[in-house]
C-alpha angles and dihedrals in degrees: 000000000000122000104254091223091055091047093053092045091050094050092047091048092050091052088048091053092047091052093056099048092082091047091054091049092050094045095052127256122292123200089249130022109198129184123183122191111202094176090113095046092113088062089045105252133110124200120210139183123192133186123196133173110221131168119260115275137037116002132183118202120196133210110212110262109167105054115200112245094021092077095212146065092282103141103135097231093157090068093050102099146160097040116181125171125194145163119209089348093305117121119248115208117233136184134196120243107256093223105031107048091193095062122089120194126202140151119242104222100202142017126241092028122108119243110231120209128186125183144144134229116214109214114227123233100203113103099206114102139026130290091329089063126075112326101162145055135178089281108033148028138196106209114207107193094208087070095060107042142077120195136188109272119237092032114106111244091227088060095051116089119211131196104201130191131181137196117203133193120274115282093009123130129202146207131202142144089243117107115242119230096186137350140191129175094288107004127075129185116196127207115263112272138164118275088246091057092045093053089045091057114066122186125231115201136168151146091251106048137155134178122207123194108220096164089124097196094304093130091236121089115250120178139178108214108196131190128175143162091257140025096242094063091062095063100110112193114244092241090058091048088052090050092053090050088053089048090060091050095043094049095047090047091050094054098031094218139032138218106218135078091222135348131226123191103206102207118189117189108190141121090213098068135065112270115230143099128251124189128227130175099251099016143019133223107228120177126183142156116295097249097045093119091047102043121065094208093053090045093052093050094052099035094112097044100092093038089052095050093042090054089055090068085074102025108044104011105042097025106035132169109259092236091056094046095077096143093218134074092221096060120089117246124221119219100200092122098042089114084072099034095047103011097056090041090053090052094047093042092057090042094051091047088059096041092051096044098250086120127027120235088252092053090048092053094046091050091049090050091052091049092049093047093049091053092043089058099050113109087188086080087074093067109017116058120209090254091061091050087058095043091049094046094119091062098035096057090069097040117123121248093242111106089005093147091054098040096040117218133213090327092157085088099057099024087046086056090057092043094054092043087057091047089051092050092048092052092049092048094046092051099036089245096308093115136027143172086283086074091053091050092051092047098042102034105021118059114131125344109260141155119267112313136148123236108184123208142188135215089266091054090057091050092048092050093048090050089050088060095045130345110248138133091274093155091056092043094051094042091052093049092047099045103032120120093195111148089218124076119249099262095164093109093056093044095045088050093061100262138097136207113249136167126230134182095242126085111247124223096255095047089049091048094052091045091054097044098041093037096230140122115236112214095146095117095050114026095010097241137119111204131188115227092268092057097259110149107235096180136358123199104228098218096042123094095269092048092048089052090058102259122142143178116288094036118116127222110227103171141001119213089343097311125111114259120263130152090252095047094053091048092050091048093052091045090053094056091087088068099033125097095187125072122257114264115221120190102206134189116215108182104300096347133086122207135172116228127195113219116199103211129132106165104098123221117338126192127168126251137161116243126193118253102212091197091071135053116263098249093157093066090051090051094057095041111118118256096212119074095226095054117109 
């Protein structure tokens, strides 16, 4: 027996497809005609129909595997289901390649007849991961086109034209960087674009939807398209709207030109989806907790998200490392220059958050201090250089948090932040403040305003551009930062900028904020442990006091000095170590066993801050100063 809801949806979808066939014929044939029905998105399934026009004979169709911006083979092929292929209503047999699970082989039986494909994509519910994780709830959906398309292998995606249509649930609205050809209450037909542009242009849709115009007199449309699980979550405070308008001005002033015809921030506020950001040329996919606009802690944690993804339109989409600009979703990408792609973007994202007012100068400095302290307490630096973290990105993105400090993770983000801060400080010192990294950004990423285009680069291109701003041994500087096995983090940017990393016995605002949002207890800079709020040890730094005592991730703290674990008790115990002469006693559960560990530590609580060095000019404050005169 068929579910009556599925039967009605199927009949409606078939009528929908029938209604567009004449339109396609009148509009001229595209290489691919794709229709996605998102009517069942609330029950986590998408229905798709695709028509292609291949030559007679063997054909290989490919499901996108290497997704730009995700830096790995992350295409969710396991959730691509129900595939049927036919010609004139007759089934065409297909088989999967035994080595490449993303390749589908079939034999086209006749020429001059379209090949019809039908398939579904089952939307995941787990929220861990990137775009292949949860992208929907009962009230919204982020549609990533790479999840609902097959294309002929060995044809460049930028050479394949696609006529795409979409059906959305009743009373839902949508936002995307795609241009609309025609629209009714539930059906949208987009203008013909290349497959590359389609996949680079996700769609955010939802029952609770709002669009904000933040163009701010720039002459180019800029929008924030927001969807959430409730109306209240979409109420963006006016001061935040103002800050995003300043973000548009500050970013365009920084680069001096842009490479999009319009820009849409797709902003999903939901606890039912994965939380991350993913860059696109004319838009970005930004996903945060539902109450981010209503809760100051949530706002502070995600303040740099939209600036980061916006920056990628220049650094990552327009200027792209040659080994990431493969031009095909079947070709492996190499992450050797991710310290530029992501590291420079991390630096600029934090910088633009401060320049636009999304973060205060104090919040910026505290966040920088936390970043520096984390990297300065990573014994993994003694065996894995920064270059290897970038090269190994495709395996490190999915690495667990346990032993993170020893393994190292995608450190090219945060260590890249420190690297580019140091480069900025060097330029300012070498030129007595007349030039800065802003000049490099304008030279390397700016140029002339254009539509979306890709301009690949190499390591040597970066060195040449830096030397064009100011002559220096940039090749030696970058090589040292990339290959060094120094156990200490590269703090030269902070120190050259007139500040220094220090530790105090009070919890700073940013540490407190992350503890509240992520529900953990950060003792990494004293005991060398990160706990969750139940006492589970999420990570242990091997050469810190807890690691030396024999503790490890996965163990659970039950009691401290004979008292049952609570967040307050463990803080009080660590605070008391300045006066204690005996080690801390931790009663720890490890699977089915309980053991008492003695931890030799007598330093009290320690949390990172930046402190001014009065012997040097305050370059850091100049770095985060807004470029536009109306910024606050």
